[in-house]
C-alpha positions in Angstrom: 168.8 -107.0 -85.7 167.7 -110.6 -85.7 165.5 -111.8 -82.9 164.5 -115.4 -82.2 161.2 -116.1 -80.5 158.9 -119.0 -79.8 155.8 -119.5 -81.8 153.7 -118.6 -78.8 155.6 -115.3 -78.3 155.2 -114.6 -82.1 151.4 -115.1 -81.7 151.2 -112.9 -78.6 153.4 -110.1 -79.9 152.8 -110.1 -83.6 151.9 -106.4 -83.8 155.1 -105.5 -81.9 157.2 -107.6 -84.2 155.7 -106.2 -87.3 156.5 -102.8 -86.1 160.1 -103.8 -85.4 160.4 -105.2 -89.0 158.7 -102.1 -90.6 160.5 -99.4 -88.7 163.8 -100.9 -87.6 164.3 -103.5 -90.3 164.6 -106.3 -87.8 164.3 -110.0 -88.8 162.3 -112.4 -86.6 163.1 -116.1 -86.5 160.2 -118.2 -85.1 161.0 -121.5 -83.4 158.7 -124.4 -82.7 160.0 -126.9 -80.1 163.4 -125.1 -80.1 163.9 -125.4 -83.9 163.6 -122.5 -86.4 160.6 -123.0 -88.7 160.0 -119.6 -90.3 161.7 -116.2 -90.8 159.8 -112.9 -90.9 161.5 -110.1 -92.9 160.5 -106.7 -94.1 158.5 -106.7 -97.3 161.2 -104.8 -99.2 163.7 -107.6 -98.5 161.1 -110.2 -99.6 160.5 -108.4 -102.9 164.3 -108.2 -103.5 164.5 -111.9 -102.8 161.7 -112.6 -105.3 163.4 -110.5 -108.0 166.7 -112.3 -107.4 164.9 -115.7 -107.5 163.3 -114.9 -110.8 166.6 -113.8 -112.2 168.3 -117.0 -111.1 165.5 -119.1 -112.6 166.0 -117.4 -115.9 169.7 -117.9 -115.6 172.5 -115.9 -116.9 175.0 -117.4 -119.3 177.6 -119.5 -117.5 176.1 -118.8 -114.1 174.9 -121.5 -111.6 171.5 -120.6 -109.9 173.1 -120.4 -106.4 175.7 -117.8 -107.7 172.8 -115.3 -108.2 171.8 -115.5 -104.6 175.0 -115.4 -102.6 173.6 -114.0 -99.4 170.4 -116.1 -99.5 171.8 -119.6 -99.9 172.2 -121.4 -96.6 173.6 -124.8 -95.7 171.2 -126.9 -93.6 
């Protein structure tokens, strides 16, 4: 589950949110002045992202970098 919290709530409840990420796999979006500024995800997902990022930088023949990260590319 993805939960959006203010930066002050994130600071006050960091331990609770870490538990939610570790045990439930939740994602936490932290907002400042109503705008998302950071996402907190379980470490396993971060490691997977890092591995995919390394693969995309090395590149596969005929593949554009964004094709290697289909679920992680966002339009801003």
